[in-house]
N, C-alpha and C positions, 0 to 999 in steps of 0.2 A: 536644427534651424531650417526654416523653410527656404530662405533665399541665400544660403551660404554657398560659396564656391566649392566645387569638388576638390580642386587643386588650389591651395592658397597662393596668393601672389607673393613672389619673392621680392627682396629688397632691390635686386638688380632690375627686375621688371618694373617696379615702381619708379626707380630713377630713370629708366629708359622712357617710360610714359611721361614723366615730368619734363624731360628735355625734348622729347619728340612724341607728341600726342598721337594716339592710334588713329584718330580721324584727321590728323593733319592740322596745320596752322590756319588753313583757310576756312575752317568750319565756323569759328566765332565771327569773323567779318561778314561771311555770307548770312549768318543768322541775324546779325544786326541790320544788314541791308534789307533783308526780307521783312524784318519787323517794322522798319520804317516804311517800306513800300506798301505794306498791307494796311496802313492806317486809313481810316475813313475820312479823307479830306481831299480837296482838289489838288491837282499836281502843283499849282502855284503855292498853296499853303504848305505843302510838304517841302517844296524847294526852299521857301523862305525859312522854314524851321531848320532844315539841314544847313543852309547858309549861315543862319544865326549861331547854330551849334559849332560849326567849323570856325567861324570868326571868333567866337568866345574862347574856343580851345587854343587859339593861337596867341592868346594874351598870357602874361605872367601872373594872372590872378588865380593861382591854384587854390582850390577849395571853393571858389566862387564861380566856376565856369558854368554850372547848371543855372545858378541864379541869373548870371549875366545873359546866358543864352535864352532863358525864358523871358527876361525883360526885353531883349532885342526882338524875339519872335512875336511877342504880344504887341510891341510898338509897330511892327510892320505886318500885322495880321497873319502871322505864320502859325504853323502847328506847334504847339508847346511840347508835345511828346517827342516829335521829331527833333526839336531843338535839344531837348534833354538827352536823348539817346545819342545824338551826334557828338556830344562833348567827349565821348569815349576816344576821340582822335587824340586827345591829350592823355597819354598813358605813360607809365614809367619808361617805356622805350623811346617815345617821342619827346618827352619833356626836356632832356638835355639839348636836343636839336632845336626845339622851339626857343629855349632860353638863349642859346648861342646865336641863333639867327636874329632874334629881336635885339640882342645886345649889339651885334655887328651892324645891323641896319641903323640902330639908334646912334651909334658912334659916328657912322657915316653922315647922318643927318644933322647931328648937333655939333660935331667937331670935324669938319671936312679936312682941315689941315692936320698936321702931325699931332695926333691926340696922345694924351698921357695914357699909356697902356697900364691897366691894372691887372696884375697877374693873378692866377688862381690861388696861389699861396697867400697873397696879400688879402684877397677877398675872404679866404678861410680864417685868417687871423682876425679880420674885422668882425666876422660873424661869431667867432669864439668869444671875443670880448664884448659882444653885443653893441658894437659901435655903429649903429644903424644910421646915425646922422652923417657920419663920414662916408657911408656907402651910398647916400642919396645921389650926390653929384656924379661920381665916376661910374656907378653901376645901375642904380634903380632908375634914375632919370633917363639915361639912354635906352634902357630896356623898355620902359613905358612908351617912350616916343617911337622906338623901333617896332613895337608891337602893333601900333595903329595901321601902318601900311600893310603889314603882314596879315592882320585881321581883315582889312578891306579886300586884299587880294584873295584871301581864302574864301570870303563870302562871294566875291565875284566869280571865282572859279567853280565853286560848288553849286551855286544856284542853277546855271544852265544844265549842268550834268544831272542834278537831282530832278529838275523839271522834266527833262526828256525821258529819263529813266522812269519816273513815276507815271508820266503820260503813257508811255509804251506798255508798262506793266498793267495799268488799269484798263487800257484798250484790249490787251490780250486776255485779261481776266474776264472782261465783259463779253468778249466773243466766245470764250470757252463756256461761260455760264449760259449764254444764249444757245449755243450748240447743244449743250447737255439737255436743256429744256425743250429743244426742238423748234426754237423760234429763229427764223432767219434774221441776220443783222441788217 
């Protein structure tokens, strides 16, 4: 074989690489950030796309995040690719945090007094029996209501960060290109 390893990878090395990648955990987020920053758009369009992706990823509409982000980005004239890429903020690690936060915020907004607490076992029982109608009031409704302020806050936080980052990245890239070509800026 032309590209075979001289020393085959052992099972322990594979397990080690699975739990701790050789290039580290920051490689994927850096790649995603550079992928968004290298888009051919204005800093405003990139920032609107990033804000739309961040806002949609903070909603409990799993499976529809990209569609929601693209719709939000197109409504506000943002970059659709940036919106779709940024939905990666909702991943298997962050989904429990997003669901818990949206549920807690929703219960605070809908039932400020002593709310009837629904335990995890009770929710699992309702899901096992597909009793979705009884889940609407105590679980889904607060989660949907709680996701609205979280999504708005996510969009408002990510827009200025993405705008400044894209603006600085594009300025630096423009200066480096001009320097390479021998043109003064």
